[in-house]
N, C-alpha and C positions, 0 to 999 in steps of 0.2 A: 504493500500500500504506500509506503514511503517513496519507493522508486517511481511509482505512478503519479506522484504529485508534481513531477518535473522539478525536483528539489532546488536546483541551482537558480533558475529564474524566479521561482517562488520565494526563495530566501532573499534574493536581491530586491525584489519589489517590496517585500515586507520590511526589510531593513531600511529601504529608502523612505517608506512611510514613517517609520520610527524616527529617522533623522529629520524629516520635515516637521514632525510633531515637536521634537525637541527644539528645532530651530525657530519655529513659530512661537514657542513658549507655552505650549499646552501644559496644564497641570498634570500631575502624575496619573490621576484617575482617567482623564481624557486621553492621555498618551497611551495608556494600556488599552482602552477601548478602541482607539483608532488602529493600533497595531494588531490587536486581536481580530478586528473586523476585516482588515486587509489579509491577515493570515488565513482566516476562514474562507474568504473569497478566493484566494489562491489555491487552497485545497480543492474547492468545488470546481474551479477551472481546470486544474490538472487532472483530477479524477474523471471529469466529464470528457476531457480530451481523449484519454486512453480508453474509456468506455465506448465512446462513439467511434473510435478508430480501431477497435479490436479486430474486426473482420479484415480491414485493410492491412493491419500489421501482421496478422497471420498469413495473409495472402503472399506477402513479400518476405515472410520469415524474419521479422525484426528480432534479433537476439537480445536487444536491450529493453524489450517491452515485457513486463510481468504477465500480460495476458497471453503472450506467445510462449513463454517458458512454462506457463501453467501455475505460476506462483500465486496468481489472483484471478478471479473470474470477472467477466464484464458485469455480471449482476451485482457483485459486491462493490465494484467501482461505481455503478449507478446509484446504489444505496448510499455509499459514502459521499458522492457528489451532492445528492439532495439533502442529506443531513448537514453537510458543511454549508450548503446554501442557506438552509434554514437558520443555522447559527449566524451566518453572515448578515441575514436580514435583521435579526434581533440586535446584534452588536452594532450594526450600522445605524439603526434608528435610535439606539441608546445614546448616540452622540448628538441627536437632534433631527428634526424633520428634513431640513434642507441638506445637511451633510449626508444624511442617510440616503436621500434620493440621488445625490451625486454619486455616492459610492456604488449603489445598486445599479445605476446606469452604466458605470464602468464595468461592473461584473457582468451585466446583461450583454454588453458589447463583446466581452471576451467569450461568453457562451455562444453568441451569434457567429463568432469565428469558428468555433468548434463544430457547430451544428450545420453551417452552410457556407459562410462567406470565405472560408479557407480555400474553396475550390473555384472562386470567382476572381475577376479582375479587381474586385474591391477587398481583397484579402488584407490589404494594408490598413483599411479604415478602422477596424476594431482596435488595432494596436494604437493608432493615433488617438482615438477617442478614449480608450481605457487609460493609457499612460497620461494623456493630457488632463483627465479628470482627477487623477490621483492627488496632485498638490491642491487642486480646488477643493476636494473633499477634506483634506487635512486643515486647510485654512478656515473653511466653513465650520469645522468641528470646534474651533476655538470659541465660537459664539460671541465674539466681541465686536462684530461689525466690520472687521477687516476683510479685504477682498484679495484674491490671489493675483499676483503680478502677471501680466500678460506674457512676459518673456518666459516665465516658468512653464506656463501651459504649452507655449510653442516649443520650447526646448524639450520638454517631456514627450510631446507628441513626435518630434523628430527622432528622439531616442527610441521610441516605440517602433516607428516605421523602419528605422535602420536595423533595429534588433530583429524585426520580422524578416527583412531581406537577407540578413546574415544567417539567421537561425535555420532557414530552410535549405541552405546551400548543401549540407551533407546529405539531404534526403530527396533531392530533386528527382532522381531517377525512380526511387521507390514511390514517390508521390505520383509521378506520371503513370506508373504501372497500375495504379489504383484509381485513376481518373481525377486526381486532385491537381487542378491547374490554377493556382493563384497567380498574383501579379508576377512574382519572381520566375515562375515556370513559363509564363507567357513572354517575359523579357528574354529568357534564356540565361544559361549559366554565366556567360561572359558579361553580359550587361548587368545582371544582378550582382555579380562579384565586384563590379566597378561602382555601381550605384550605392550599395550598402555602406561602404566606408565614407562615401561623399555625404550621404544624408546624416550619418553620425557626426562627421566633422562639422557639418552645418549646425547641428545641435550644440556642439562644443563652442562654436563662435557665438551663438546666441547667448549661451550661459556666460561667456566672457563679457559681452557688451551689454547684456540686458540690465543687470543691477545698476542702480544710480551711482554716480560718481565715477572716478577713474577706475579702469579695470584693475583688479587685485593682482599683485605680482604672481602668487602661486597659481592662480587661475590662468594667467597669461602663459606661464610656462607649460601648464597642462594643455592649454589650447594649441600651443605650438607643437607639442608632442603629438596631439591628436591629428593635426594637419599632416605632419610628417608620416605618421602611421597610415593615414588615409591615402596619401599619395603612393606609398609603398604597396598597400593592399590593392589599390586600383591598377597600378602598373602590373603587378603579378596576375591580377584577375584578367587583365587585358591580354597578357602574353601567355599565361598558363592557367586557364580557367579551371582546369580539373585538379589543380593543386589545392591542398587544404590551407595553404598560406592565406588566401584572401579571407577565409572564414575566421582563422585564428587572429589575424591582424584586425579584422573588424570587431572581434570580441575585445581586443585590447583598446580600440577606440571607444567602444561602449563603456569599458571600465573607466577610462579617463573622464568621459561625460558624467558618469555616476560620481566620481571623485569631485568633479567641479560642482555638481549639485549639492554635495555634502558641504563643501566649503561655503557655498552661497545660500545655505538653508535659511539663514536669518533674514534674507532679503526676498523671500518668496511671497510675503504678505505685505499689503499696502493699507494705509488707513482708509476706512470706508467713507 
């Protein structure tokens, strides 16, 4: 069950929510609620993904999927997904009506990817919506009238889209074999390998320039590193699209973006 949660991205998203909560200055109780709500939402998204993809994963023999190895059944994942979703609803609304609706919209968007949109040209949209709504949820959960900074929503949305483009690179052929043709599949491996780091680097630049005042030194250094990594990833993706290097370098750019967001967490909210 743990492996079926997609633990790495789930942990990153949950940790990012915690960092935002601390940066915005939520009290301990609200910080716990926000983090728990996001964790429950991530569990529901991960389990629903492997439940809905069970037949496809078996068809291509994915050895990394618990439903293929027989360690867990799709029925158990379905049950877990809906139990986690129920907990997510309760925890989200415990932070307030508006933040609750924002977070549930983000989770619903992620479920829409699992259920249908992953196989369409709009596969990027749930990532943009869900990631963009994350900081909006955290700021609204403060309940003090502050609003989320626009640059934060834009940067988080770019991070989500870039992560989507990069995340599917290792599975393009398996996805094609089971009829899943999202935007990266339609673009092709070479174009997706180049576009993923470019979108992520754009997010890094937004994080650098978005907060008020002069760009912070550490963020500038990270943004410079992100651009260098993106150029390297794009070049390798253009010349050797079947290499794993574009995927790994894109992950490195995404990690830089997350680090920048952590550094700028105290600037994600504006006075109402």
